[in-house]
Each structure stands twice: as C-alpha cells, then as structure tokens.
C-alpha positions in Angstrom: -36.0 -91.2 2.9 -39.2 -90.1 1.6 -38.7 -91.2 -2.1 -38.1 -87.8 -3.5 -35.2 -87.4 -5.7 -32.1 -85.5 -4.3 -30.0 -83.2 -6.7 -26.3 -83.8 -6.0 -24.0 -81.1 -6.0 -22.3 -80.3 -9.3 -21.0 -77.8 -11.5 -23.2 -74.6 -12.0 -26.2 -74.7 -14.5 -25.3 -72.5 -17.4 -27.7 -70.2 -19.3 -26.8 -72.2 -22.5 -28.1 -75.7 -20.8 -31.3 -73.8 -19.7 -31.8 -72.6 -23.3 -31.3 -76.2 -24.8 -33.8 -77.5 -22.2 -36.2 -74.8 -23.0 -35.8 -75.0 -26.8 -35.0 -71.3 -27.2 -32.2 -69.2 -27.7 -29.4 -68.1 -25.1 -30.4 -64.5 -25.6 -34.1 -65.5 -24.7 -32.8 -66.8 -21.3 -31.0 -63.6 -20.8 -33.8 -61.4 -21.7 -36.1 -63.6 -19.2 -34.0 -62.8 -16.3 -33.4 -59.2 -17.2 -36.2 -56.8 -15.7 -38.0 -54.9 -18.4 -36.4 -56.8 -21.4 -38.7 -57.7 -24.2 -39.8 -61.4 -23.9 -43.0 -63.2 -24.9 -45.0 -64.6 -21.9 -45.1 -68.2 -23.8 -41.1 -68.0 -24.1 -40.5 -66.8 -20.5 -42.7 -69.7 -19.0 -40.7 -72.2 -20.8 -37.4 -70.6 -19.8 -38.6 -70.3 -15.9 -39.7 -74.0 -16.2 -36.5 -75.1 -17.5 -34.7 -73.1 -15.1 -36.6 -74.4 -12.1 -36.1 -78.1 -13.1 -32.2 -77.5 -13.5 -31.8 -75.3 -10.5 -30.5 -72.5 -12.5 -29.9 -69.1 -11.1 -28.4 -66.3 -13.1 -25.0 -65.1 -12.1 -25.0 -61.7 -11.3 -21.1 -61.2 -11.2 -21.0 -62.8 -14.6 -23.5 -60.6 -15.9 -21.7 -57.5 -14.5 -18.5 -58.5 -16.5 -20.4 -58.3 -19.9 -22.6 -55.3 -19.1 -20.0 -53.2 -17.0 -22.8 -52.8 -14.4 -23.0 -54.5 -11.0 -26.2 -53.0 -10.3 -25.2 -52.7 -6.8 -25.0 -49.3 -4.8 -22.5 -49.0 -1.9 -24.3 -47.3 1.2 -21.9 -46.2 4.0 -23.4 -45.4 7.4 -21.3 -44.6 10.3 -23.9 -45.3 12.8 -27.5 -46.6 13.1 -28.4 -45.6 16.5 -30.3 -42.7 15.4 -33.8 -44.1 14.4 -33.7 -41.7 11.2 -31.1 -43.9 9.6 -32.7 -47.3 9.8 -35.9 -45.6 8.3 -33.7 -44.3 5.6 -32.5 -47.7 5.0 -35.8 -49.3 4.8 -37.1 -46.6 2.3 -33.6 -46.8 0.4 -34.0 -50.6 0.1 -37.5 -50.3 -1.2 -36.8 -47.7 -3.9 -33.7 -49.5 -5.1 -35.4 -52.6 -5.6 -38.0 -50.7 -7.7 -34.9 -49.7 -9.8 -33.7 -53.1 -10.0 -30.4 -52.4 -7.8 -29.3 -53.9 -4.8 -27.6 -52.3 -1.6 -24.4 -53.2 -0.1 -24.2 -51.7 3.3 -21.0 -50.6 5.2 -21.4 -49.3 8.7 -19.6 -49.0 12.2 -16.6 -46.7 11.9 -15.6 -43.7 12.9 -18.2 -40.7 11.6 -15.7 -38.2 10.7 -15.1 -39.6 7.2 -15.7 -42.9 5.3 -12.1 -43.1 3.9 -11.4 -46.1 6.1 -14.0 -48.3 4.4 -13.3 -47.2 0.8 -10.9 -49.8 0.0 -13.6 -52.5 0.7 -16.3 -50.6 -1.3 -14.1 -50.4 -4.3 -13.5 -54.3 -4.4 -17.2 -54.7 -5.3 -17.6 -53.0 -8.6 -20.4 -50.7 -7.3 -22.1 -48.5 -9.9 -22.4 -45.6 -7.3 -22.0 -44.6 -3.6 -24.1 -43.2 -1.1 -22.6 -41.7 2.1 -25.1 -41.0 4.9 -23.9 -39.8 8.2 -20.5 -39.3 7.2 -18.1 -37.4 4.8 -15.3 -38.0 2.4 -11.8 -36.7 1.9 -11.0 -34.6 -1.0 -8.5 -37.1 -2.2 -11.0 -40.0 -2.2 -13.8 -37.8 -3.7 -11.4 -36.9 -6.6 -10.5 -40.7 -7.1 -14.0 -41.8 -7.3 -14.6 -38.9 -9.9 -11.7 -40.1 -11.8 -12.9 -43.8 -11.8 -16.4 -42.7 -13.0 -18.1 -43.5 -9.7 -20.7 -41.1 -8.7 -20.9 -40.2 -5.1 -24.0 -38.4 -3.3 -23.8 -37.2 0.2 -27.1 -38.0 2.1 -28.0 -35.7 4.9 -24.6 -34.1 4.4 -23.2 -31.4 2.4 -19.6 -30.1 1.3 -18.3 -27.0 -0.3 -16.1 -29.0 -2.6 -17.8 -29.4 -6.0 -16.7 -33.0 -6.6 -19.6 -35.0 -4.9 -23.4 -34.5 -5.0 -25.4 -34.1 -1.9 -29.1 -34.1 -0.6 -30.0 -32.4 2.6 -33.2 -30.5 4.2 -32.6 -26.8 4.7 -30.9 -27.3 8.1 -30.2 -23.5 8.3 -33.8 -22.5 7.8 -34.6 -25.2 10.0 -32.6 -23.8 13.0 -33.9 -20.3 12.2 -37.6 -21.4 12.3 -36.8 -23.1 15.6 -35.4 -19.7 17.0 -38.4 -17.8 15.7 -40.9 -20.5 17.3 -39.0 -20.4 20.7 -38.9 -16.5 21.0 -42.6 -16.3 19.8 -43.2 -18.5 22.8 -42.0 -16.2 25.4 -38.7 -18.0 26.0 -35.5 -15.7 26.9 -32.5 -18.2 27.8 -31.5 -20.3 25.0 -29.3 -23.3 24.7 -28.2 -25.7 21.6 -27.0 -29.2 22.2 -24.9 -29.8 19.1 -24.3 -32.8 17.2 -21.0 -33.8 15.7 -19.3 -30.4 15.9 -17.6 -30.4 12.6 -20.6 -32.0 10.4 -22.4 -29.8 8.0 -25.7 -30.5 9.5 -24.8 -29.5 12.7 -23.1 -26.5 11.4 -26.0 -25.3 9.5 -28.6 -26.1 12.3 -26.5 -24.2 14.9 -26.0 -21.5 12.5 -29.4 -21.1 11.4 -30.6 -21.2 15.2 -27.9 -18.3 16.2 -29.0 -16.1 13.2 -32.8 -16.5 13.8 -32.1 -15.4 17.7 -29.7 -12.6 16.6 -32.8 -11.3 14.3 -34.8 -11.0 17.5 -32.2 -9.1 19.3 -30.7 -12.2 21.4 -27.1 -13.0 21.5 -25.9 -16.6 20.8 -27.3 -19.9 22.7 -25.1 -21.5 25.2 -23.9 -24.6 23.5 -22.9 -27.9 24.7 -21.7 -31.0 22.4 -23.9 -34.2 22.3 -22.0 -35.9 19.3 -25.4 -37.4 18.4 -25.2 -39.9 21.1 -27.9 -40.3 24.0 -25.0 -40.6 26.6 -23.2 -37.3 25.7 -26.7 -35.3 25.3 -27.5 -36.5 28.9 -24.2 -35.1 30.2 -24.6 -32.0 28.0 -28.2 -31.4 29.8 -26.8 -31.9 33.2 -24.1 -29.2 32.2 -26.7 -26.9 31.1 -28.9 -27.2 34.2 -25.8 -26.6 36.4 -25.3 -23.3 35.1 -26.0 -20.2 37.3 -28.7 -19.0 34.8 -30.1 -22.4 33.0 -31.8 -22.3 29.8 -35.5 -22.1 29.6 -35.5 -23.5 26.1 -33.0 -26.1 24.5 -32.6 -27.1 20.8 -31.4 -30.3 20.3 -29.6 -31.3 17.2 -31.6 -34.3 16.6 -34.5 -36.2 18.2 -32.4 -39.1 19.0 -30.5 -36.9 21.5 -33.8 -35.0 22.6 -35.2 -38.0 24.0 -32.2 -38.6 26.4 -32.4 -34.6 27.2 -36.1 -34.7 28.2 -35.2 -37.8 30.4 -32.6 -36.3 32.0 -34.5 -33.1 32.7 -37.6 -35.0 34.0 -36.0 -38.0 36.1 -32.7 -36.2 37.3 -33.9 -32.6 37.9 -37.6 -32.9 38.3 -38.7 -30.7 35.6 -41.7 -30.4 33.7 -41.5 -30.2 30.0 -42.6 -27.7 28.7 -44.0 -26.0 31.8 -40.5 -25.4 33.3 -38.4 -25.9 30.3 -39.0 -26.4 26.3 -37.1 -28.9 24.1 -37.1 -29.0 20.5 -35.5 -31.7 18.3 -34.6 -32.2 14.6 -35.6 -35.0 12.1 -39.0 -36.1 13.3 -38.3 -39.8 13.8 -40.9 -42.2 15.1 -40.2 -42.0 18.7 -40.7 -38.1 18.5 -44.4 -38.7 18.0 -44.6 -41.1 21.0 -47.0 -39.7 23.7 -44.4 -40.0 26.3 -42.3 -37.6 24.6 -44.5 -35.6 21.8 -41.2 -33.8 20.5 -41.8 -30.4 18.7 -39.1 -31.0 15.7 -38.3 -30.3 12.2 -39.1 -33.0 9.7 -36.7 -34.6 7.4 -38.9 -36.5 4.8 -37.1 -39.5 4.1 -39.1 -40.5 1.1 -38.4 -37.4 -0.8 -34.8 -37.3 0.5 -33.9 -40.8 -0.8 -35.8 -40.1 -4.1 -33.8 -37.1 -4.8 -30.7 -38.9 -3.7 -31.3 -41.9 -6.4 -32.4 -39.6 -8.9 -29.0 -37.8 -8.8 -27.2 -41.1 -8.8 -29.0 -42.9 -11.5 -28.6 -39.6 -13.9 -25.0 -39.8 -13.4 -24.7 -43.8 -13.7 -26.8 -43.7 -16.9 -25.2 -40.6 -18.3 -21.5 -41.7 -17.5 -20.7 -38.0 -16.7 -20.0 -37.0 -13.0 -21.9 -33.6 -12.5 -21.9 -32.6 -8.8 -25.3 -31.2 -7.8 -26.8 -30.1 -4.4 -30.5 -30.4 -3.5 -31.8 -28.9 -0.7 -35.5 -30.0 0.5 -37.6 -28.0 2.8 -38.8 -29.4 6.0 -41.6 -28.3 8.4 -41.7 -27.5 12.1 -44.0 -30.0 13.5 -45.4 -28.8 16.9 -46.2 -31.4 19.6 -46.2 -31.1 23.6 -42.4 -30.5 24.3 -42.4 -26.7 23.9 -44.6 -23.9 24.9 -46.8 -22.8 22.2 -46.5 -19.2 20.8 -49.9 -17.2 20.3 -49.3 -16.9 16.6 -48.3 -19.1 13.6 -49.9 -22.4 14.1 -51.8 -24.2 11.1 -53.2 -27.7 10.8 -52.4 -29.8 8.0 -52.9 -33.4 7.4 -53.5 -34.2 11.0 -50.3 -32.4 12.3 -49.9 -29.0 13.9 -47.1 -26.8 11.9 -45.5 -23.6 12.9 -45.7 -21.2 10.0 -44.9 -17.7 11.0 -46.4 -14.6 9.8 -43.6 -13.2 7.9 -42.6 -14.4 4.3 -40.8 -17.8 4.4 -38.3 -16.3 2.1 -36.5 -14.8 5.2 -35.9 -18.1 6.5 -33.4 -19.0 3.6 -29.9 -19.0 4.1 -29.1 -16.4 1.6 -31.7 -14.0 3.0 -30.4 -14.3 6.7 -28.6 -11.3 8.1 
C-alpha cells in the first residue's frame, strides 16, 4: 500500500449530500451540472469540490425521469462499410456534444428497414431518432408519431409525410453526371446501382437516365452492386463481358467505385480514364487518394448533419411532429477518373468543379423532362 486512502464501495452519493458538504442548496447542485444553467463561479467551484471529494456523479437516468428528457438521440445505421457513414458519425457526435446530447448507436442489421431494432430503441427513452442508410415501415413511423418521438431520415427520403428527411439532391447529381460524361465524348453508358429500392439509388439512377435522355441517349445499362465492394466488382465484370461494354460507368457511391476501378485495372488491364471513365458519388476521403482520384458528386456531411439536428431539435423543443424534407445541393468534383469535357470546368477553393453552361435550374427534379 502507498498510504493513500481507498474509498470503499457503498451506496451512490446523492445530490443532497453534495449540497450539505458544499453548504449550498440542492438546486444549486442541480444547476452546476446542467449545461447553460445560471450559477455563480464561486458556488460552482464549491459544488465541484464537494462532488470530487465525495465521488459524486449526476444520475442521467434519474434526471430524465424528472425532466422527461433523456438527452439521448438514437442513431440507426445499417452498415458502416461505406466511409461516408463513419465520417457522418464523427460529425454527428461532435454536433450533438455541442447541444449537450448523447448518441446511442444501433447497427449491423438488414438495410431494407430498421423495424428489427425498434423494440430495443424504444426501451432507452430516446428523445429523437436518426435513421441513416435505412428506412422505416409505415406502421412504426406512425407509432413514433403517436408517441411524440421525432424521426429524421438521413440520406434517405420517403413519400410518406410522417417522418422528416435530409438528403442531397440525388436526382440533380445524377443528371449532372450524365451531362458531364456526354460532354466528355462518351457514348456507351452504364450505371452500377446501390440497394435497388432505396430512395437515394432511385433518384441517382433516375437523374442519370433523364440527363442521358435529354442528350438523345437511351437508358444506361444497369447492374446492381448493393453498395458493397464485392457485388460492385461482380457488376463491373458483367459489364465488361458485354458485346459492347460501356465507355463510362456511373457508380452509385465512391465505396463501390473504388472496387470497380480496381477490377477494371487489375482484371481487364484497362486504363482509367483513357479506356473507360468512372464517376462515383459521396466524395469520401478515399476518392481523393492519388491512386483513385475519383470524379464524384459531394455529399457535405457537416451541412447535412446540421440540417438533420435542426429538424430534430425543433420538433423535440416544440413537442410537435411536423415532417419536413430538406434537400441540399452537391457539387460535381472533377478529378482524374473520367475524361474531361472541353467546357464547364471551374476552380473553387482548390477543387475543380463541373458547372455546365446551361442554367442550374434545369438540373432540378421538377424541371427535368
């Protein structure tokens, strides 16, 4: 033994004990541990000293019973393989801390919908729910609305007006990719899809097909990658086995695009972009790596997370569930994985962007033919 005192396990220290030792009221102890509450520096120092000596920690569960707020947000993600979602989690955790909220993460289930984990989520008295890379059945969406728990879909949207959503303009992104590839002189187009029935995939595919049609081309050849590298590689092999393989491939996200580029280079000996162009979506960190340099549409994680939390906090604070859908713009960032068009390239903040000569208004879903 080194002579230091050892605190033996015992009953939890209460706020009233801290108040007695500090010589303050119990409400002063509560205000000390409530971010943003009014408390004088002198009183706060006395409370913190007493709490440290007694080994006191505020009980978040007990506080939630008093305030009816757990200050916990349930976050549901079907998978973390795509680098976009770990980035989103990092941003989300930081922005939640600034709001004095905590994140409870659920992951590792079928991406089709999150119904299988909802019984678990509802046991934790969460104040709100964010669903990323997954959907929600009508029955559970209505159950959450009836329970007064706001739900926001992140990077997904729904036609049902029972939950809010935040996405980038996937349709416009697909349209712009089509315009970019046509301007680059390509004539045979393919699309490697994500999860076929997800809203992001449908909108990216729809925008791409509409953009090609506007230039007089038929729909792209489609293979499904299901947002996985293994199936994306299989899709690339199938496309290269066609009698007339594509000279340009739009891949529904960068995660799959990496696997597609590796397959084209190392299994077929093709040069990207001299022999074939590849465009992705998301603008994750590996897209900028020199070995891939993927031309891609950006999904800005910081603004998307900020918009998601703004919607969620408005509904938590008001107690009213008012479904709202926010669509943020994304840029087509031009790197070296696709042939360059002779027009429409601009430089901004050290990045090359594709901004076609025609008005950006024609890129919106409503204005598309």
